[in-house]
C-alpha positions as CSV (number, residue, x, y, z in Angstrom):
1,X,-91.8,25.7,-21.1
2,X,-90.5,23.3,-18.4
3,X,-89.3,24.5,-15.0
4,X,-87.9,22.1,-12.3
5,X,-87.4,23.8,-8.9
6,X,-85.7,22.1,-6.0
7,X,-86.6,18.6,-7.0
8,X,-85.7,16.0,-4.4
9,X,-86.3,12.3,-4.2
10,X,-84.9,10.0,-1.5
11,X,-84.2,6.3,-1.9
12,X,-82.6,3.9,0.6
13,X,-79.0,4.4,-0.6
14,X,-79.3,7.4,-2.9
15,X,-81.0,10.7,-3.2
16,X,-81.7,13.4,-5.8
17,X,-81.2,16.7,-4.1
18,X,-82.4,20.2,-4.9
19,X,-82.4,19.8,-8.7
20,X,-83.2,23.1,-10.4
21,X,-83.1,23.9,-14.1
22,X,-85.3,25.1,-17.0
23,X,-86.0,24.0,-20.5
24,X,-86.9,27.3,-22.3
25,X,-89.2,27.5,-25.3
26,X,-87.4,26.8,-28.5
27,X,-84.5,24.9,-27.0
28,X,-83.1,21.4,-26.6
29,X,-81.6,20.7,-23.2
30,X,-79.3,17.7,-22.7
31,X,-79.2,15.8,-19.4
32,X,-75.9,14.1,-18.8
33,X,-74.3,12.1,-16.0
34,X,-73.0,8.7,-15.1
35,X,-75.2,5.6,-14.5
36,X,-77.0,6.1,-11.3
37,X,-76.5,9.8,-11.2
38,X,-80.2,10.6,-11.0
39,X,-81.1,11.3,-14.7
40,X,-83.8,8.6,-14.9
41,X,-85.4,9.8,-11.6
42,X,-85.6,13.3,-13.0
43,X,-87.1,12.1,-16.3
44,X,-89.6,9.9,-14.6
45,X,-90.6,12.7,-12.2
46,X,-91.3,15.0,-15.2
47,X,-93.5,12.2,-16.7
48,X,-95.3,11.7,-13.4
49,X,-94.0,8.1,-13.0
50,X,-92.1,9.0,-9.9
51,X,-93.5,11.2,-7.1
52,X,-90.8,13.6,-5.7
53,X,-90.4,14.1,-2.0
54,X,-89.8,17.8,-2.5
55,X,-89.7,20.6,-5.1
56,X,-92.0,21.4,-8.0
57,X,-92.3,20.8,-11.7
58,X,-94.0,23.4,-13.8
59,X,-95.1,23.1,-17.4
60,X,-96.0,26.5,-19.0
61,X,-96.2,27.8,-15.4
62,X,-98.7,25.1,-14.3
63,X,-97.8,22.5,-11.7
64,X,-97.4,19.1,-13.3
65,X,-100.0,17.5,-10.9
66,X,-102.6,20.2,-11.8
67,X,-102.5,19.5,-15.6
68,X,-105.7,18.2,-17.1
69,X,-105.9,15.6,-19.8
70,X,-105.4,18.1,-22.6
71,X,-102.4,19.6,-20.7
72,X,-100.7,16.3,-20.2
73,X,-101.2,15.4,-23.9
74,X,-99.0,18.5,-24.8
75,X,-96.1,16.5,-23.4
76,X,-94.8,13.7,-25.7
77,X,-92.1,11.3,-24.6
78,X,-89.8,8.7,-25.9
79,X,-88.5,5.9,-23.7
80,X,-86.4,2.9,-24.4
81,X,-89.4,0.7,-23.6
82,X,-92.6,2.6,-24.4
83,X,-94.8,-0.5,-23.9
84,X,-96.3,-0.2,-27.4
85,X,-98.6,-3.2,-28.1
86,X,-96.3,-5.7,-29.9
87,X,-99.2,-7.6,-31.5
88,X,-100.3,-4.5,-33.5
89,X,-99.1,-3.3,-36.9
90,X,-98.5,0.4,-37.4
91,X,-101.7,0.7,-39.4
92,X,-103.6,-0.8,-36.4
93,X,-101.7,1.4,-33.9
94,X,-102.7,4.5,-35.9
95,X,-106.4,3.7,-35.4
96,X,-105.9,2.9,-31.7
97,X,-104.0,6.1,-30.9
98,X,-106.5,8.3,-32.8
99,X,-109.0,7.3,-30.1
100,X,-106.6,8.1,-27.3
101,X,-105.1,11.5,-28.3
102,X,-107.4,14.5,-28.8
103,X,-105.2,15.9,-31.5
104,X,-103.7,12.8,-33.1
105,X,-102.5,13.6,-36.6
106,X,-102.9,10.4,-38.7
107,X,-101.5,11.9,-41.8
108,X,-98.4,13.0,-40.0
109,X,-98.0,9.6,-38.5
110,X,-98.2,7.9,-41.9
111,X,-95.7,10.4,-43.3
112,X,-93.2,9.8,-40.5
113,X,-93.6,6.0,-40.9
114,X,-92.9,6.4,-44.6
115,X,-89.9,8.7,-43.9
116,X,-88.4,6.2,-41.5
117,X,-89.0,3.4,-44.0
118,X,-91.1,1.3,-41.6
119,X,-93.5,-1.4,-42.8
120,X,-97.1,-0.6,-42.0
121,X,-98.4,-4.2,-42.2
122,X,-95.8,-5.9,-40.0
123,X,-96.4,-6.5,-36.3
124,X,-94.2,-4.4,-34.0
125,X,-92.8,-7.6,-32.3
126,X,-91.1,-8.3,-35.6
127,X,-89.3,-5.0,-35.6
128,X,-85.6,-4.5,-34.9
129,X,-84.6,-2.3,-31.9
130,X,-83.9,0.6,-34.3
131,X,-87.3,0.2,-36.0
132,X,-89.1,0.1,-32.7
133,X,-87.4,3.3,-31.6
134,X,-88.3,5.0,-34.9
135,X,-91.9,3.9,-34.4
136,X,-91.8,5.3,-30.9
137,X,-90.6,8.6,-32.2
138,X,-93.2,8.6,-34.9
139,X,-95.9,8.2,-32.2
140,X,-94.4,11.0,-30.1
141,X,-94.3,13.4,-33.0
142,X,-97.8,12.7,-34.3
143,X,-99.9,14.5,-31.8
144,X,-99.8,18.2,-30.9
145,X,-97.3,18.5,-28.1
146,X,-95.1,21.4,-27.1
147,X,-92.6,19.5,-24.9
148,X,-90.7,16.4,-25.9
149,X,-89.0,14.3,-23.3
150,X,-86.5,11.6,-24.4
151,X,-84.7,9.1,-22.3
152,X,-81.8,7.4,-24.1
153,X,-83.5,7.6,-27.6
154,X,-80.3,6.6,-29.5
155,X,-78.8,4.0,-27.2
156,X,-77.7,0.8,-29.0
157,X,-78.6,2.1,-32.4
158,X,-76.4,2.3,-35.5
159,X,-75.0,5.8,-36.6
160,X,-77.4,6.1,-39.5
161,X,-80.5,5.5,-37.4
162,X,-79.2,7.8,-34.7
163,X,-78.6,10.6,-37.2
164,X,-82.2,10.1,-38.5
165,X,-83.6,10.4,-35.0
166,X,-81.5,13.5,-34.1
167,X,-82.7,15.2,-37.3
168,X,-86.3,14.5,-36.2
169,X,-85.7,15.9,-32.7
170,X,-84.1,19.0,-34.2
171,X,-86.9,19.6,-36.7
172,X,-89.5,19.2,-33.9
173,X,-87.8,21.7,-31.7
174,X,-87.6,24.4,-34.4
175,X,-91.4,24.4,-34.9
176,X,-93.4,27.0,-33.1
177,X,-91.0,27.4,-30.1
178,X,-91.3,23.8,-28.9
179,X,-88.8,22.5,-26.3
180,X,-87.1,19.2,-25.7
181,X,-85.3,17.5,-22.8
182,X,-83.1,14.6,-23.8
183,X,-81.1,12.3,-21.5
184,X,-78.3,10.3,-23.2
185,X,-75.0,8.6,-22.6
186,X,-74.0,9.3,-26.2
187,X,-72.8,12.8,-25.5
188,X,-71.6,13.3,-29.1
189,X,-75.3,13.2,-30.1
190,X,-76.1,15.9,-27.5
191,X,-73.2,18.1,-28.8
192,X,-74.9,18.1,-32.2
193,X,-78.4,19.3,-31.2
194,X,-78.5,20.7,-27.7
195,X,-78.6,24.4,-26.7
196,X,-77.9,23.8,-23.0
197,X,-76.3,21.0,-21.0
198,X,-77.3,20.0,-17.4
199,X,-74.7,17.7,-15.7
200,X,-76.0,15.5,-12.9
201,X,-73.5,13.9,-10.5
202,X,-74.4,12.1,-7.3
203,X,-78.0,13.3,-7.5
204,X,-77.0,17.0,-7.8
205,X,-76.7,19.5,-10.6
206,X,-73.0,20.2,-11.1
207,X,-73.6,22.7,-13.8
208,X,-76.3,24.1,-16.1
209,X,-74.5,25.8,-19.1
210,X,-75.1,26.9,-22.6
211,X,-73.4,24.2,-24.6
212,X,-71.3,26.2,-27.1
213,X,-70.1,28.5,-24.3
214,X,-69.2,25.5,-22.1
215,X,-67.2,23.8,-24.9
216,X,-65.4,27.0,-25.9
217,X,-64.6,28.2,-22.3
218,X,-62.6,25.1,-21.2
219,X,-59.8,23.1,-22.6
220,X,-57.5,20.2,-21.6
221,X,-53.9,20.8,-20.8
222,X,-51.1,18.3,-20.2
223,X,-48.4,19.2,-17.8
224,X,-46.4,18.0,-14.8
225,X,-46.7,18.4,-11.0
226,X,-44.0,21.2,-10.9
227,X,-45.7,23.3,-13.6
228,X,-49.2,22.6,-12.1
229,X,-48.0,24.2,-8.8
230,X,-47.0,27.4,-10.7
231,X,-50.4,27.9,-12.4
232,X,-53.2,30.2,-11.3
233,X,-55.3,27.9,-9.1
234,X,-58.5,29.8,-10.1
235,X,-57.9,28.7,-13.7
236,X,-57.9,25.0,-12.9
237,X,-61.3,23.3,-12.7
238,X,-60.2,19.7,-12.1
239,X,-57.0,17.7,-12.2
240,X,-56.3,14.1,-13.3
241,X,-53.0,12.6,-12.1
242,X,-51.7,10.1,-14.7
243,X,-48.7,7.8,-14.8
244,X,-47.2,10.0,-17.5
245,X,-48.0,13.3,-15.9
246,X,-51.0,15.5,-15.1
247,X,-54.0,16.5,-17.3
248,X,-56.1,19.5,-16.2
249,X,-59.4,20.8,-17.2
250,X,-59.0,24.6,-17.1
251,X,-60.4,27.9,-18.2
252,X,-58.7,29.0,-21.4
253,X,-59.1,32.6,-20.5
254,X,-57.1,32.3,-17.3
255,X,-54.3,30.0,-18.7
256,X,-51.0,31.2,-20.2
257,X,-51.5,32.0,-23.9
258,X,-48.5,29.9,-25.0
259,X,-49.7,26.8,-23.2
260,X,-50.8,24.2,-25.7
261,X,-54.2,22.6,-25.2
262,X,-56.8,20.4,-26.9
263,X,-60.5,21.1,-27.3
264,X,-62.8,19.6,-24.7
265,X,-65.8,17.4,-25.2
266,X,-68.8,16.6,-23.0
267,X,-67.2,13.2,-22.3
268,X,-64.0,14.8,-21.2
269,X,-65.9,17.1,-18.8
270,X,-67.8,14.2,-17.3
271,X,-64.5,12.3,-16.8
272,X,-62.8,15.2,-15.1
273,X,-65.7,15.9,-12.8
274,X,-66.2,12.2,-11.9
275,X,-62.6,11.2,-11.4
276,X,-60.6,14.4,-11.1
277,X,-59.8,16.4,-8.0
278,X,-59.9,20.1,-7.2
279,X,-56.8,22.0,-6.1
280,X,-58.4,25.2,-4.8
C-alpha cells in the first residue's frame, strides 16, 4: 500500500536520513519517537506538504508526485488541525465536501456523526477539542480511501473519546485490506491497534518491528554492576544506570531463565533507546 524508501529531508539544525519502511495492505503501522525525532516530517512528506530532498514515496506502487486527483483522494488523513471551516455546521460541511470528493458518502458521514453523538446544526467553532477530532475522523472515513494517515489523533482527549477513535481506526483497517499509518505519543493506544511499530530517533529508523514480536522478545531486568558484567553482552540491548542499581533492556531468549523480569512497553523501549547506553 505505502512504501517509503530512503526518505531524506535536511533542515538547518536537523535532518531526516534514509527513512525506509512499508505500510502493507490490511495493517496498522505505528510511528513512535520523541518530540523532534522526525515523525511530523515523515507524515507531512506522505501528505505532500513537505518536499523531501531524497528518496521516494510510493502508494500502490505509484510515486506520490505522479498520483492524479482520484489517486490522491484514496488517501485520507487526520491531523490535529485539519483547517475545517469553523463557521460551518456538519450539515453544511456535508454538502461542501460532496462537491470536493469524487466518492463522498453522505449517508456514511451522517451515520458517523450520529455514532459519535455530534450535533449536526451547531457550528464547528462551538465544538470541544474532542468533538472536532471526531468530526475530522468522520470526514476522513466518509470517502472511499484505501490509506489512512493520522498524526496525533488522540492527543489531549479523554480516555472514552480516545477509545471511540481507536475503534473507528481499527474498523476502517479491517475493511477490504485498507492500511493506516498513525503517529502518536500515546503509545498505549498504539499497543492496542498496531500490527507494526516504526521507531524514529534523531531522524533515523532505529527499528521496524512486528509489535507483538517486539513486546514479547524483550523484557526489563533489574541488577547491579557486578552481575551486569557477568551477563552475555549480546543479550543486552540498552542499559540505564540508576541510583539504586542498573536496569537493562534485554532479549529474554538470551538471558538466564531464573532471572526475574518485568514485561516491556513501547514507552519503556523509547526510554531505553533515548537515555540508555550500549555495552557491546
